[in-house]
N, C-alpha and C positions, 0 to 999 in steps of 0.2 A: 226158416232164417230167424234168428233171435230178433226181437223188436228193436233193441239198441243198434244192432248191426244194420237192420233195414233202414232205420232213420238215418244213420251215418251214410249209407249208400245213396239214399235219396238226396241228401244234402250235397254230397260230392258230385252226383250226377247233375244236379241243378247248377252248381258252380261251373261245371264244364260247359253246360249249354249256354250259360250267361256269357262265357268267354268266347264261344264260337260265333263267327259272323252269322247274321241272320236277321230277320225282321224284328225290330225292336219291340213293337207293341205286345208280342206274345210272351215275352220273358217275364214281366211282372206277375202274370197269372201263375207261372211255374214257381216263382218265389213264394207266392201265397200258398200254393198247394203243398209245397215242401215243408214250410215252417209253421203252418197253422193246422190244428186238429181238423179232421175231415168234417166234423159236425159244426165247426165254427161258421159264422156268417161272413162272407167276403165283403170288404168295404172298400170303396174307391178312395184312395188316399187323398184325392183332389176334390172331394165332395164340396160343393159350394157352401154348404152350411158349416163346414169345418169338421165334419165327422171324419176321423182318421188322421187329421193334422195333429201330430203329437200324441196320438193314441193308437195302440194296437187294437185291431178289430177282433171280435170273437169272444166266446165265453171264457176262454182261458188267458185272456190278456194280462191277468194279474199273476200268472205263474210262468216264469221263464225257466230255461234249462240250467241257469246258474247266475252268478253275480253279473250285474249289468256292465256293459262296456261304456255306457253313456250316462253320466259323465264318468271320468276316471276317479273313483272315490279315493280319498286319502288312505295311505297304507294302514291296514288294520281295521278300517271302518267298513261297515256293511249297510245296505239299505235298511231304512226303518221298517220294522215288521208292519204288515198291512193290517189295519183294524178290520174286524169282521163286520160286514154290512148288517145293519139292523132292519132295513126295509125288506119286504118280501120281493123276490125277483119277479119281473114281469114275464109274460109269456113270450114277448118278442126278444127278450135278452135273458135267457136262463143263466144263472150263475153257477160256476163250478163249485164243488164242495171244497171248503177251506182245508188246506193241508196243515197238519200239526208238525210235519217234519221240517227241520231247518233247511235253509236254501242249500241246494247241492253245490258242491265245488265244481268249477268248470271242467268239462269233459274234454280232455286233450285229444281224444280219439276222433272227435268230429268237431266241426266249427259250428258256431251259432251266430245268428244275426239279431241285433237289437232293433228297436223301432227306428232309430236313426240310420242304421245300416239299410233297412228296408227302404226308407225314404231316399237315401242316397242312390241305391241301386235303381229304384224306379225312376228317379230324376234323370239318371244318365241314359236310361233306355227309352223313356217317353219322349215324344216330340215336344217342342216348346209349348208351354201352357198358353192358352188364350189370355191375353192381357185385357185391361179395360179398353172400352171402345175408343177409337182414335179421337172422337169428338170430345171425350172426357180427358184423355191424357194431356191435351194441350193446356188444360187449366189446373193440372195437379203437379205437385213437385215430387219427383222420384227420389227414392233413397233405398238403403239396404239395411238388413240386420245380420249380425255375425256373432260367432262364438269361437272357441278354440278349435272346433271341428273344421273351420274354414282355413286354418293354417295361416301362413304369412301372406298378407294382403298388401298390394301396392295401392294405397289410397289416392295417390295422384292420378292413377288411371281410372279409379272409381269416379273421382271428381270430373275428369276430362270426358267421361262417358255420359255426363249430364246429371249425375246424382248429387243431391244437396245435403243429405244427412246420413248418419250411421247410428243405429241403435245396437248396443253391444252387451253381451252377457257379462255380468260381473261376478255373481255369486249364485249359490244354490243351497237350500237347507240352512244349517247353522254352522257349517264348517267348510264347505267347498268354495274355492275361489278359482274363477276361470284363469288359467295360467297365462292367457294372452291379453287379458283385459287392459293392464297398464300400457302395454305396447300398442294395442289397438287404439286406445284413447289418445295417446301422444301422437301417433302417426296420422290419425284421422283429423285431429285438430290442426296439425302442421299443414295438412293439405287444404285447409280452409272449409272443412265440412262441419256442420252442426252435429253435436254428439249427445248421446244419452245412454244411460246404463239401465239394465234390467236384471231382476232377480227371479230365478226359477223357483216358484213357490212349492214348498212341500207341505201338503195339507195334513200330514200326520204330526207336524212339529209346531211348537209354540210360535205364534205370529210375531210377537214383540221381539223375541230372540232372533228370529230371521231378519226382521227389519234392522235391528242393531248390527247384526253381522254384515248385512248389505251396505248400510250407510257408513259403517266404520271403514270398510274396504274402499268404497267409492270416494270418501273424503280423503283417505290416505293417498289415493291416486290423483287427487285434484279434479274429480269428476262431478262435484256438486255445483260449484259456482260456474256460471257461463255455460250451463248445460241444459238440455231439455229435461222435462219432468222425469223423475224416477219412475220406473215401470215395474209392476209385479206381473209375472208371467203365470197365468192361471190355466193350467192344462193337466189332463190326466196323463200319467206315465206309468207304464206297466210295473216297473220295480217298486214304485211307491206303494201300490196296492189300491184297493177300493176305497172310495171316499164315503165317510159318514157326513152327509150334506150339512146338517146343522152344525156339527163340530167344525167342519172345514170353513163354513161361512163365518163362524165366530173367530177362528184363527186368522182369516183374511181380514176381517174388520180390525183385529188387534194389530195386524201388520200395517194397515192403512193409517190407523190412529197414531201409531208410533212414528211413522214417517212424518206425519203432520206435526207432532210434538217436537220433533228434532229439526225440522226444516221450514215449517209453515207452508208446505206444499202438499197438495193432494196428488198421490201417485196415479199414474195411468195404468189401466188394466189391459193386458193382452189376453184375448180369449176368442173363442168362436162360439157359435150357437150350441154345438155339440159339447164342447169342453165345459162351457159354463153350466150346462145341465149336469154333466157327469161329476163335476167337482163340488159345486155348491147347490145343486138342485134348483137352479134359477132363483137363487136367493135375492131378495129385494134389499134396498137401502144402499146400493152402490152406484146409483145412476148419476150422482153428482161428480163422479170421477170421469176424467177423459178416457175414451175407449180407443184402443188399438185393435181393430177388428181383423181376425184371421178369416179370410174367405178367398180360397184359391180358385181362380178361373171363373169368377162370377162377374156379372155386369155391375155397372154403377146404378144404384148404390149397393154396397155389399150387404149380405145378410147380417143382422145385428142380434146379439144376445138380448133376451128379454130385459127390459128396464131402460135400455138406451134407444134414443131416437136419432142419434147422430154419431159420427165418428171423427176422431182427430187424425189417426193414421190407419192405413189399410194395408195388410199383407196380402198380396195378390198371387203369390206363387214363386216361381224361380225365374231368374233372368241370367243371361250369359253376358259377361263383360269381357271385351277383348283383352287378351293377355292377363286376365285375372281368373276367370272361371265362372261357375254357376254359384249364385248367391241368392238368398231370399230377397225378393223384390217387394217394395212398399211404395205407397203414396202418402203424402201429407195433404190434407184437405184444404189448406189455405194458401196464401201467397208468401213470397219471400219475407216480407216484413212481419207477417204473422208468425212465421217460423222463428225469426229472431226474437219476437216478443215473448216466446215460450221459454227462452233461456232465463235462468236465474241470475238476477242482477243484485248488487248491493242495495239494501234499504237506504234511501237518501231523502234529504230535505231539498225541495225545489230542484229536483233532478240532479243533485250533486253540486249545486252552487256553493261557492266558498262563503258568500256573504249575501245579505238581503237587507232591504230597508222596510220590508213589510212586517206588520204585526201578526198576521196570520199567514202561514206558509203551507204549501201542498206537500204531502208525503207520498213518495214513490215506493210502493211495496215491492218492486223488483221481481214480479212474477209470483209472489206469495198471494194467498187468497184467504178469505175469511168472511163470515157474516157480520161480525162486530169488531170494533177496535177500541182500545183505550190508550191514552197517552199520559206521560209524566215528564215534568221538567227536571227531575232528579233521580228517577228510578225507584223512588220510595212512595211518593204521594201521587196517587193515580186518579185520573178522571173516571167517571162512570163509563160503562160499556155503551158504545153508540153503534147503531146499525149502519153498515157501510152501504150507502145508496149511490155515491159518486166518488170522486177523488177525495180521499180523507185529508184532513187538515189538522194543524196544531197551532196554538197561540204562542207567540214569543214575547218576552219582556220588551218594554218600550225603550230601555236604556241600551246604549252601545256596549258591545262586549261579545264574547264567544259563549254560546249556549249549546247544550246537548239535549236532544229530545229523545225520549224513550217511547217505544210503542210495542203493543202486544195485540195479536189477533186471536179471535175466537171463532171456531166453526161449530155452529149448533149451540148447544147449551153448556157444554163443559169441556170441549176439546180446545186446548190453548196452545198457541205457537210459542217458540222461544221469544225472549224479549229482544227487540231490535233497537238500534240506536244510531244516531248520526249527529254531527255537530255542524253549526253554522255561525258565522259572525254577523251580528247586527250592526250595520254601518248606516248612519243617518247623515253623514257629512259628504257633500258633493265634491268632485275633483277640483283641484286648483288649475287654472289655465290662463294663458296669455292671449292677446289679441291675434287673430289670424292674419296671415300674409297670403297674397294671391300672385301666382306667376304663370306664364304660358308654359305649356308642355307639348311635346310632340305627340301626334296621334291623329286619327281620322276626324274629319269634321262631321257634324250632324247632316242629315239629309238636306241637300240643297244649300249647304253652308248655313243652316239655321242655327247652329251652335258651334262654339269653338272650344277646344280643350284647354283647361287650366288645372293647376294643382293648388289646393288650399292647405296650408300647413300652420301649425302652432305648437307650442310646448305645453304639456299638461302633466299632472301628477296626482296620485291618490294614495294616501298613506295607509288606508285600512284594507280595502278590497282590491286595489289595483285598478288599472284602466281596462276597459273591455272593448268598446267600439266608439265610433265618432260619426257625426253627420255634418253636412253643410247645407245651409239655406241661402239661396241667391235670389234676392228680391230685385228684379229688374224693372220695377214700376209697371207701366201699362202693358208691357209685353209679357208679364207673368213672373211667377216664382218657381224655381226649380230646387229639388232636394236631392242630395247625393249621400249615400251611406258607404262606410267601409270599416272593416275590422281594424282596430288599432290598439292592441293589448299591450300592457306593461305590468310587471309585478308591483305589489304594494311598496310605496316609498321610493320608486324609481321614476325620475323625470324622463319623459320621452317626447319626441316630436311626432305628433299625430298628423298624418297626411291623408287627404281625401281627394281623389280625382273627381273633377266636376266639369261641367260645360256651362258656358255663359253665352247669352245672345249678343250679337254684334250691335254696335251703335246704340247702346242703352247704358244708362248709369245703374250699376248693380251694387246693392248693399249686401255685404257678406256677413253671415252669422255662423259661427262654429259651435258645435255641441259636443261635449265630452261626457261619456257615461262610464261609471265604475262597475265593478262586478256585483255590487248590491242593487244596481238599478238607479242610483242617484245620478242626476245629470246637472251639468253646469253649462252656461252659454257665455260667449264673448263675441262682440261685433268689431269689425274693422272700423277704424276712425275715418277711413277714406273710402269713397265709392270707386269702383273699378269700371273702366270703359274700354271695350275692345272695338277697334276701328279697322275696317277692311280697306285695302289699297290695291289698285291695279298695278301701280308702279311704286317704287320706294326711292324716288330721287330726292325727296325733301320731306322726311318724316321726323316726328318727335314723340317722346314717351319714355317709358322705363325699359321696355323690351320690344323686340320685333321678331316675328316668326315668318318663315318662308313657307308658302303654300304651293305644293306641286303634286302631281300624280306619278305613280310608279307603274312600270309595265315591262313586257318582255324585250323591248328595244331600248330601255332606258340606259343612260350613260352617267358619267360622273361629272361633278362641277365644283369649282371652288367658290365659296361664299366670300364676297368682298364687302367689307364695311368701311365706308369712306375710303375706298381704294385699297384697303389692307386686307389680306387674307385672314379670315377668322375661323374657317372650318371647311370641311369637304363633305358633300352629300353624294350618295349613290342612289340613282333613281331606277335601278333594275329590280324587277320582281317577276316571278314566273307568270303571273296573271295581272291584268290591269287592276289597280287599286287606287283609292283616293277619291277626291283630293284630300290631302292631309297636311298637317304642319310637319315638315321634314327637318326643320332646323330652327333653333331659337338662340338669339344673342341679346345680351344686355346693352342698353344704350345709356350713354352719359347725357348730361344736360345739353340742350341745343338741338340743331337740325342735322340730320344725317341722311346718307344714301346707302342703299343696299342693292347689290346685284349678284347674279350667278354667272360665272365664266366657265363654259364647258372646257373640259380637259381633252376631249377627243378620245378618251379611253372609256372602257366599260368592263363590267364583270365578264368573265370568260363565257358564261352561259347566255349573255345578252345578244340579241340579233342586231343591235345597233349601238349608238352612243347619243341618243336624243336627250336633250335637256329642255323641258317645257315647264315654265313657271306659270302657275294659275293666279298668283297674287301674293299679297303680304298682309299681315295683321300686326297692329301695334297695341300695346297695353299701356294705359295711362291712369293716373289716380287724381282724384279731386276730393274736396271736402264732402263728406257724406251728407245726404239730405235727410237721413233718418234722425 
């Protein structure tokens, strides 16, 4: 039988056996036997060191039967010719003689399987791979990585299955674009997943050109900002050919440097122990890059390529997601806040504040890194380079106005980031504000009626930075001072009433001070001309003051009651609640000058859910003012 017909027969027979029902574990061996030369060394695809992940095993892994199926190359394009290895082959891995013949056209008389095909076949036939120990999984964040090979993915189901991030293929070489990248990016983000893009590195092509191709495509899709660090996927792949280690390492360094020059970020490296050796010969000088370790079916921690002693992400193997399918499974080594911190954010002054009153401000690099930094007030006159030891800072002019700060990072001796900039307003003027007013409000009392609810309000305005928040200080003499804070924002130039819920101690003269702060951190204070006194009463037959509050408890058998002020109905209260609550101030009424009476008259009605119509009053509180002692 001619050799070509024998190979075709073996391939067809193997396909039939794969499709027939039978024990799964035996099938991958048949695949290896049919599609690898007999003299080749069989390699476990799931080796813990990464041997076989992304690499065909055997001496002829660099010679396929035709053009590769993975990825679909652009029309008219062919894989880059493989450079001839310069190193002598080892006894453990003899190298096939290089062929001078051009790649053969695909043979339609028989089918062929690429590395990806082999991986997919074995993944379907193998039982689920062992994952990280359960004791480790509880502290690691799971995620997936995808490419166009995974087809249409429902990322909502990915998220609902507990995954937190998606790393997705964007580009390869200098011309290939993953056809599903833009869709994957948009859908994963819409599902609330952290996203990141990776580039499949071709070690036979110029590194800077590959980086530009990668970044151009990712930027066009909106995948740079608010995304995880860019990734360079370093692995051997049969159609690319054998690697000349020194050349590959230089091209990889060019790729890394170009990413830094354009983004100010150091890309993450995806690789395994085996792939790192095969592609760059365990080259040194990349240990400052975060590592995405490929180590299938191994325990914590995964095996790491030489040069790294820690990992950021870990590809553990395959996982099956209900109603989605099998996808590459990964872990992130930190917590949720650490994952968020990896996303690229805008460079900003004082965390993006609109204004400041400080002369020296902190600079938020937004996820960019560097060993040194320099700053400029105009983009032309620069400070000297300063080593970054903590949060970098910059000095602002002491006069009010809007200023732009420029900054540039340097990594090492000569690798510089793009110039970054942000603007901020210098505001040295505190807000304008009126004296505060105090009024009773409804709400629960402090434990054991130790404090009573009030609302402190006043009008304020800031013309430059706008209002941000407010505070109230209640000095109640010997019984102590209480402070309450509340957000109370308003845009620049707009007057607003700032309100702060507070609590005052009963039977004490309390002096009230209000504090307004603007967006620059300036603050202003104003005090009430009159002290406030809250007095508790068991009955309200003869009370005086500016306001009166009814104190009662609510519960499952509570009913409704009319509030009578001097015999006139002024309101209705409903004391029903599913569970007992209170005591609390349930109603507040203003009082005119003079002496008044307040009482509750049950209506005999209640909420439909109530078990009764009980009306039980715990007491009353009055608010009165007198000249401040301050």
